[in-house]
Phi, psi and omega in degrees: 000142176252162184231141170244125187292172179288163171110303182279153179285132176234137179240127181254122181233158176251127183270102182296325180295322179291324176299312180298318179297318178300316179296317183293320186257001180068031180255172179228041178298151179302135181250353178263137178236129175259110181274121178232174177294341179270357182117176183281145176239124179285146180211153173252339180213137181225133173239125178259117184264068179150191183296146176205168176219150177263129184241135175239115179228082183293333182271347181219073181290165174291168180301330180283352179102352181294135177254345177229134177204165174258130181240137181205156169250001181285167175294141178237135171250138182213156173244124184270000000 
């Protein structure tokens, strides 16, 4: 497991297109994306060690297109 420290905003999203692609091609590529200021990090498992909130913004999605995501400043552990 890798860790992203506390403090910076991290957004965890599920990539629906990757889920469909995995089903179509019989693959198991990571479908979770951790959006950080350094760019997205692919993950198969994420643990948020502290407070977080789930946000739904259908009128103002993230740049990646996500309309629902988990946002936190807490430490995150993930497996890519």
